[in-house]
C-alpha positions in Angstrom: -0.6 -12.0 46.0 -3.2 -12.0 43.6 -6.7 -14.0 43.5 -8.2 -15.8 40.4 -11.9 -14.9 40.7 -14.1 -17.2 38.3 -15.6 -15.2 35.7 -18.7 -17.3 35.5 -20.5 -20.3 37.1 -19.3 -22.6 34.1 -15.5 -21.9 35.2 -16.3 -23.4 38.8 -15.4 -27.2 39.2 -15.9 -29.3 42.2 -12.9 -30.6 44.4 -11.1 -33.4 42.6 -12.6 -32.8 39.3 -10.3 -31.9 36.2 -11.1 -28.7 34.5 -12.0 -28.9 30.8 -9.3 -29.0 28.6 -9.4 -25.7 26.5 -9.7 -25.5 22.9 -8.9 -22.7 20.4 -11.9 -20.9 19.5 -13.0 -22.3 15.9 -11.4 -25.7 16.9 -14.7 -27.6 16.2 -15.4 -25.7 13.1 -12.0 -26.7 11.5 -12.5 -30.4 12.5 -15.6 -30.6 10.6 -14.0 -28.7 7.6 -11.5 -31.5 7.5 -13.9 -34.3 8.0 -15.7 -32.8 5.0 -12.8 -32.0 2.7 -12.2 -35.0 0.0 -8.8 -36.3 0.5 -7.4 -37.1 -3.2 -3.8 -37.7 -4.3 -2.1 -34.4 -4.8 -0.5 -35.1 -8.3 -3.2 -35.1 -10.8 -0.9 -35.3 -13.6 0.7 -38.5 -12.3 -3.0 -39.9 -11.7 -4.0 -39.2 -15.2 -0.8 -40.6 -16.7 -1.1 -43.8 -14.8 -4.9 -44.0 -15.9 -4.2 -43.5 -19.5 -1.5 -46.1 -19.5 -3.2 -48.6 -17.9 -6.6 -48.2 -20.1 -4.3 -48.3 -23.1 -2.7 -51.7 -22.2 -6.4 -53.0 -21.0 -7.4 -51.8 -24.7 -4.6 -53.9 -26.3 -5.8 -56.9 -24.2 -9.2 -56.3 -25.1 -8.7 -55.8 -28.7 -6.4 -58.5 -29.3 -7.5 -60.7 -32.2 -10.9 -59.3 -31.7 -12.3 -60.9 -34.8 -11.5 -64.5 -33.7 -13.3 -66.8 -33.3 -16.5 -67.2 -35.1 -18.8 -70.2 -35.9 -17.7 -70.4 -39.4 -18.0 -66.8 -40.1 -21.2 -66.5 -38.2 -21.7 -65.3 -34.5 -21.3 -67.5 -31.4 -23.3 -68.0 -28.4 -25.9 -65.3 -27.6 -24.4 -63.1 -30.3 -26.4 -65.1 -32.6 -29.5 -62.9 -31.2 -27.9 -59.6 -30.9 -25.6 -59.4 -33.8 -28.5 -60.0 -36.3 -30.6 -57.4 -34.6 -27.9 -54.9 -34.5 -27.8 -55.5 -38.5 -31.4 -54.5 -38.5 -30.5 -51.4 -36.6 -28.3 -50.5 -39.0 -30.5 -51.4 -42.0 -33.4 -49.5 -40.7 -32.0 -46.4 -39.0 -31.7 -47.5 -35.3 -34.5 -49.9 -35.0 -35.4 -53.7 -34.8 -38.2 -55.2 -37.1 -38.8 -58.8 -36.0 -42.6 -58.7 -36.0 -42.8 -62.5 -37.0 -41.4 -63.9 -33.8 -41.3 -60.5 -31.6 -38.0 -61.8 -30.0 -36.7 -58.5 -29.5 -36.9 -58.8 -25.7 -34.5 -55.9 -24.5 -34.5 -52.3 -25.0 -32.8 -51.0 -27.9 -29.5 -48.9 -26.7 -27.1 -52.1 -26.7 -28.0 -53.1 -30.3 -27.5 -49.9 -31.4 -24.0 -49.9 -30.0 -23.3 -53.1 -31.5 -24.7 -51.8 -34.7 -22.3 -49.0 -34.6 -19.4 -51.4 -34.8 -21.0 -53.1 -37.5 -21.7 -49.8 -39.5 -18.2 -48.9 -39.0 -16.4 -52.4 -39.9 -18.7 -54.5 -41.5 -20.8 -57.5 -40.7 -17.8 -59.6 -39.1 -16.3 -60.4 -35.7 -14.5 -57.0 -35.2 -17.6 -55.1 -36.2 -19.8 -57.3 -33.9 -17.3 -57.1 -31.1 -15.9 -53.5 -31.4 -18.3 -51.6 -29.2 -18.2 -54.0 -26.8 -14.4 -53.7 -26.4 -14.6 -50.1 -25.9 -17.0 -50.3 -23.4 -14.8 -53.0 -21.5 -11.7 -50.5 -22.1 -13.7 -47.4 -20.8 -14.6 -49.6 -17.8 -11.1 -50.1 -16.8 -10.6 -46.3 -17.1 -13.3 -45.8 -14.9 -12.7 -48.3 -12.0 -9.0 -46.9 -11.9 -10.5 -43.1 -11.1 -13.3 -44.4 -9.0 -10.8 -46.8 -6.8 -8.0 -43.7 -6.7 -11.1 -41.6 -5.3 -12.0 -43.9 -2.8 -8.6 -44.6 -1.5 -6.8 -41.3 -2.2 -4.1 -43.4 -3.5 -2.5 -43.5 -7.2 -1.3 -46.8 -6.4 -4.4 -48.7 -5.3 -6.1 -47.1 -8.0 -3.5 -48.9 -10.5 -4.2 -52.0 -8.8 -7.9 -52.0 -9.3 -7.0 -51.3 -13.0 -4.7 -54.3 -13.2 -7.3 -56.6 -11.5 -10.1 -55.4 -14.0 -7.9 -56.1 -16.8 -7.1 -59.8 -15.4 -10.8 -60.5 -15.0 -12.0 -63.3 -17.0 -15.4 -62.4 -16.7 -14.9 -58.7 -18.0 -12.5 -60.0 -20.6 -14.5 -62.5 -22.4 -17.7 -60.2 -22.3 -15.8 -57.2 -23.7 -15.3 -59.3 -26.5 -18.7 -60.4 -27.2 -21.5 -58.9 -29.2 -23.7 -59.4 -26.1 -25.3 -56.6 -24.1 -24.1 -57.3 -20.4 -20.7 -55.3 -20.8 -22.9 -52.0 -22.1 -25.0 -52.4 -18.9 -22.0 -52.6 -16.7 -20.2 -49.9 -18.1 -22.9 -47.8 -17.4 -23.8 -48.9 -14.1 -20.0 -48.3 -13.2 -20.2 -44.7 -14.6 -23.2 -43.9 -12.5 -21.5 -45.2 -9.4 -18.3 -43.1 -10.2 -20.7 -40.0 -10.5 -22.4 -40.7 -7.2 -19.0 -41.0 -5.7 -17.9 -37.6 -7.0 -21.1 -36.3 -6.2 -20.7 -37.3 -2.4 -17.3 -35.2 -2.5 -18.8 -32.1 -4.2 -21.8 -32.3 -1.7 -19.3 -32.5 1.3 -16.8 -29.7 -0.2 -19.9 -27.5 -0.5 -21.2 -28.1 3.2 -17.1 -27.6 4.1 -17.5 -24.0 2.8 -20.7 -23.4 4.9 -19.2 -24.6 7.8 -16.1 -22.4 7.3 -18.0 -19.4 6.6 -20.2 -20.1 9.7 -23.7 -20.4 7.7 -24.1 -24.0 7.7 -26.7 -24.0 10.9 -28.7 -21.0 9.7 -31.5 -23.8 9.4 -31.7 -27.1 11.6 -31.8 -28.9 8.2 -28.8 -27.4 6.8 -28.4 -25.5 3.7 -29.4 -26.2 0.2 -26.6 -27.6 -2.0 -27.4 -26.1 -5.2 -27.4 -28.2 -8.6 -25.4 -31.2 -8.2 -24.2 -32.2 -11.9 -22.4 -35.1 -10.8 -25.7 -36.5 -9.5 -27.2 -35.6 -12.8 -24.7 -37.5 -14.4 -25.4 -40.6 -12.4 -29.2 -40.4 -13.5 -28.3 -40.1 -17.2 -25.9 -43.0 -16.8 -28.7 -45.2 -15.1 -31.1 -44.3 -17.7 -28.8 -45.6 -20.5 -28.4 -48.5 -18.2 -31.9 -49.2 -18.2 -31.9 -48.5 -21.8 -29.7 -51.7 -22.3 -31.5 -53.9 -19.8 -34.3 -53.7 -17.5 -32.0 -55.1 -14.9 -30.7 -51.6 -14.6 -34.0 -50.6 -12.7 -32.1 -52.3 -9.4 -29.5 -50.1 -9.6 -31.9 -47.1 -10.0 -33.3 -48.1 -6.5 -30.0 -48.8 -4.8 -28.0 -45.6 -6.0 -31.2 -43.5 -4.9 -31.0 -44.8 -1.6 -27.5 -44.5 -1.2 -27.5 -40.7 -2.5 -30.0 -40.0 0.3 -28.1 -41.6 3.2 -24.8 -40.1 2.0 -26.6 -36.8 2.0 -27.6 -37.1 5.5 -24.2 -38.4 6.7 -22.6 -35.5 5.4 -25.0 -33.1 7.0 -24.3 -34.8 10.2 -20.5 -34.1 9.7 -21.2 -30.6 9.1 -22.8 -30.3 12.5 -26.6 -30.0 11.1 -28.9 -30.1 13.8 -31.5 -32.6 12.4 -29.3 -34.3 9.4 -31.7 -37.1 8.3 -34.6 -34.7 8.3 -32.7 -32.3 6.5 -31.5 -34.8 3.9 -35.5 -35.6 3.4 -36.5 -32.0 3.4 -33.7 -30.6 1.1 -32.3 -33.8 -0.8 -35.0 -36.0 -1.5 -36.9 -34.3 -4.1 -33.7 -33.2 -6.2 -32.4 -36.9 -5.7 -35.8 -38.1 -7.1 -35.7 -35.9 -10.0 -32.0 -36.8 -10.4 -32.2 -40.5 -10.1 -35.6 -41.3 -10.8 -37.2 -38.8 -13.3 -34.0 -38.2 -15.6 -33.2 -42.2 -15.9 -37.0 -42.3 -17.0 -36.6 -39.6 -19.7 -33.1 -40.8 -20.8 -34.8 -44.4 -21.1 -37.6 -43.4 -23.0 -35.0 -41.2 -25.4 -33.0 -44.5 -25.9 -36.3 -45.4 -27.8 -36.3 -42.7 -30.3 -35.7 -44.6 -33.4 -38.8 -47.0 -32.4 -40.9 -44.0 -31.6 -40.0 -42.6 -35.5 -40.2 -45.7 -37.0 -43.1 -47.4 -39.2 -41.6 -50.9 -38.8 -40.8 -51.3 -35.1 -42.1 -54.2 -32.8 -45.8 -53.2 -32.1 -45.0 -49.5 -33.0 -48.6 -48.9 -34.2 -50.5 -51.5 -32.1 -52.6 -48.7 -30.3 -56.0 -48.7 -31.7 -55.4 -52.2 -33.2 -55.1 -54.3 -30.1 -55.6 -51.6 -27.6 -58.1 -48.6 -27.5 -58.0 -45.3 -29.0 -59.5 -43.5 -26.1 -57.0 -42.4 -23.5 -55.3 -39.2 -22.6 -52.0 -40.8 -23.0 -50.1 -40.5 -26.1 -50.6 -43.2 -28.8 -46.5 -43.9 -28.6 -46.4 -44.4 -25.0 -49.4 -46.7 -24.9 -48.1 -48.7 -27.9 -44.5 -49.1 -25.9 -46.2 -50.1 -22.8 -48.0 -52.9 -24.6 -44.9 -53.9 -26.1 -43.1 -54.0 -22.7 -45.8 -55.9 -21.3 -45.3 -58.5 -24.0 -41.3 -58.5 -23.2 -42.3 -58.8 -19.2 -44.4 -61.8 -20.2 -41.7 -63.6 -22.0 -39.2 -63.1 -19.2 -41.7 -64.4 -16.7 -42.1 -67.4 -18.7 -38.5 -68.0 -19.2 -38.3 -70.8 -16.4 -36.4 -73.9 -15.7 -38.2 -76.9 -16.3 -37.0 -80.7 -16.5 -38.1 -80.2 -20.4 -36.5 -76.7 -20.9 -33.1 -76.8 -19.2 -30.3 -75.0 -20.7 -26.9 -77.2 -20.2 -25.0 -74.1 -18.8 -27.6 -72.3 -16.7 -26.8 -71.5 -13.3 -28.3 -70.0 -9.7 -27.3 -67.0 -8.2 -25.8 -68.7 -5.2 -22.9 -70.2 -7.4 -22.2 -66.8 -9.1 -20.0 -65.0 -6.4 -17.3 -67.8 -6.7 -17.9 -68.4 -10.3 -18.5 -72.2 -9.6 -20.7 -72.6 -12.6 -19.1 -70.9 -15.7 -20.3 -70.9 -19.5 -18.9 -72.6 -22.5 -19.4 -69.8 -25.1 -17.5 -71.8 -28.0 -16.0 -75.0 -28.5 -14.6 -76.8 -31.7 -12.8 -80.0 -31.3 -10.9 -80.2 -34.6 -8.8 -77.1 -35.1 -5.2 -76.6 -36.2 -2.3 -74.7 -34.4 -1.3 -76.4 -31.2 1.4 -78.5 -32.6 -0.8 -81.6 -32.7 -2.7 -83.3 -35.1 -6.1 -82.3 -33.7 -6.5 -79.3 -31.5 -9.4 -77.8 -29.2 -10.6 -74.4 -29.5 -12.9 -73.2 -26.5 -14.1 -69.8 -24.8 -15.5 -70.3 -21.5 -16.9 -67.4 -19.2 -14.5 -67.9 -16.2 -14.2 -65.3 -13.5 -10.4 -65.5 -12.6 -10.3 -67.7 -9.8 -7.5 -65.6 -7.7 -10.3 -63.0 -7.4 -13.6 -64.8 -7.5 -13.0 -67.3 -5.1 -12.1 -64.6 -2.6 -15.8 -63.1 -2.9 -17.3 -64.4 0.4 -14.2 -63.5 2.5 -14.2 -59.9 0.6 -18.1 -59.6 1.2 -17.7 -60.4 4.8 -14.7 -58.1 5.3 -16.7 -55.3 3.5 -19.7 -55.9 6.0 -17.4 -55.9 9.1 -15.9 -52.4 7.9 -19.4 -51.1 7.1 -21.3 -52.0 10.1 -18.5 -51.9 12.7 -16.2 -49.3 11.5 -19.0 -47.2 9.6 -16.7 -47.2 6.5 -18.7 -45.6 3.7 -16.9 -47.0 0.9 -17.2 -50.7 1.6 -21.0 -49.7 2.2 -21.4 -47.9 -1.2 -19.4 -50.7 -3.1 -21.4 -53.5 -1.4 -24.9 -51.8 -2.2 -23.5 -51.7 -5.8 -22.5 -55.3 -5.9 -25.7 -56.7 -3.9 -27.8 -54.6 -6.6 -26.4 -57.0 -9.1 -26.9 -60.3 -7.3 -29.8 -60.2 -4.8 -32.5 -59.5 -7.3 -32.0 -62.6 -9.2 -33.0 -64.5 -5.7 -36.8 -63.1 -6.1 -37.4 -65.7 -8.9 -35.3 -68.9 -8.7 -37.2 -70.6 -11.3 -36.3 -68.3 -13.8 -33.6 -69.4 -16.3 -30.3 -67.8 -15.1 -26.7 -67.7 -16.5 -23.2 -66.6 -15.1 -23.1 -63.7 -17.7 -25.8 -61.9 -15.7 -22.4 -61.2 -13.3 -21.0 -58.9 -15.7 -22.0 -56.0 -13.9 -20.9 -57.2 -10.5 -17.3 -58.2 -11.5 -16.0 -54.2 -11.5 -17.4 -54.0 -7.7 -15.8 -57.2 -6.8 -12.3 -55.7 -8.0 -13.2 -52.5 -5.6 -13.9 -54.7 -2.7 -10.6 -56.6 -3.2 -8.6 -53.3 -3.7 -10.3 -51.7 -0.7 -8.8 -54.8 1.5 -5.7 -54.7 0.1 -5.4 -51.0 1.0 -5.7 -52.6 4.6 -2.7 -55.0 3.7 -0.6 -52.5 2.3 -1.0 -50.1 5.4 -1.2 -46.4 6.1 1.4 -44.0 4.7 2.4 -43.3 8.0 3.2 -46.4 9.0 6.5 -47.7 9.5 9.1 -48.7 6.7 9.1 -52.4 7.7 5.3 -52.6 7.9 4.7 -50.6 4.7 7.4 -52.9 3.0 5.7 -56.0 4.4 2.4 -54.9 3.1 3.7 -53.7 -0.6 5.5 -57.0 -0.9 2.2 -59.1 0.2 0.3 -56.8 -2.3 2.7 -57.4 -5.0 2.8 -61.2 -4.7 -1.2 -61.0 -4.7 -1.5 -59.0 -8.0 1.2 -61.0 -9.5 -0.9 -64.3 -8.6 -4.0 -62.5 -10.4 -1.6 -61.9 -13.5 -0.5 -65.3 -13.6 -3.9 -66.8 -13.2 -5.3 -64.7 -16.0 -2.2 -65.9 -18.2 -2.9 -69.4 -17.4 -6.4 -68.9 -18.6 -5.8 -67.0 -21.7 -6.2 -70.0 -24.2 -9.9 -70.2 -23.1 -10.8 -67.0 -22.7 -9.8 -66.1 -26.4 -10.5 -69.5 -28.1 -6.8 -70.2 -28.9 -6.0 -73.6 -30.1 -4.7 -75.7 -27.3 -4.1 -79.6 -26.9 -7.0 -81.8 -25.5 -4.7 -82.7 -22.6 -4.4 -78.7 -21.7 -8.1 -78.3 -22.4 -8.5 -80.9 -19.6 -5.9 -79.2 -17.4 -7.8 -75.9 -17.8 -11.1 -77.2 -16.3 -10.2 -76.9 -12.3 -13.4 -77.9 -11.2 -16.2 -80.9 -11.9 -18.7 -78.0 -12.3 -16.6 -76.4 -15.2 -17.4 -79.3 -17.5 
């Protein structure tokens, strides 16, 4: 009979204790590698075919009868500001010249994009709206790819694309010569780059874990140049070049990037992940997500810097002093920007300056106060002697009326289950909503939600993934989930089809016009 002799004191357990389960050597390492490795659908060809097919369908929907309606051949609603300024851009080589009124209150990029369409197709409805329709179509493509990456599912990526196609806000703004759809597409692109950067960063850490050098430093390894993060910075700079509200996304996405870096280092087993993120990711993140956006933003003013007639371009030395180490052009831009800021700060609601369709941000998540962009009470084409033509900016109720439950579910998943996907989407959604609560006296309008709409779609898509159930679920569970998801998506499509006439200005009877407005606040 042989005796079992312990090899070390660690092998001895007290009477009644359960010996520790033995694990194969390297098991912890493989677990970390598995946790860090991105999980994407394996069939890339199928993913791209699905993406391009839905983007094509979305493009058809966005471009359908794009030049209609107009106000007797002129722009409608706020197109009346940006379309003529875009025409100035075409005429003057990229810059507006409205020194008499100084009503140039946004950076130039969005108007340059509108002007590109006018240059190609002329000064008409198609020319005014071509670039917006392109931006709206690209947004559909981006949201499909982002949802696919977040969920690891081609099906859920396709559902996200269908939901965005059928969103009334995104549809109308994609058919208007206004700025907000450009802000939205650049913000969505920046978010997509950040999600791809997160996967790339974790894949690099997985290599370090597998090869055994991830813990050579208590702060973890350097991760090299991160091109996706650089791309996010470029997109954020372009967003700011459309509207200054892009600054809120610069701040939100910068914080998100650093937090995701710290969590990735923790998953890799780094001893001090948060200090490691600060020590090795903070400065590169500031460079990519602050310095790059500033440089790109300044780059969007290229035509203004080169111009002789741009608003306040040569104010230095006339209204402001000459003695400064700061270049004259930058001082002139600073002065001009101060005038723009003053304009926005004085754009407040008062009893004598109240727009009939203004709204406050607490009404935006559910779209309780939409906007009337166009109305003509005596048109032909509905089968009656007198028809109504109207365009209303309305978020499809089948989606927008679920905003608060979707937000609550996202918060629970973020906090209770530490689900990074919901957390990231909520950060992006709230970056478009919460800053407007800082100055409630300001005039505000529902079209400011345009950048929020894609992230509402992502919140709903992630929730539908739970309804659908995991791939390993039983056949009955999976089938029931698929039926519920299909019924909901069908409801959204039907709701969009119902609203189609007042999203596009098609002639309808006065009775149908009344039936389209479901809530008193829609009138």
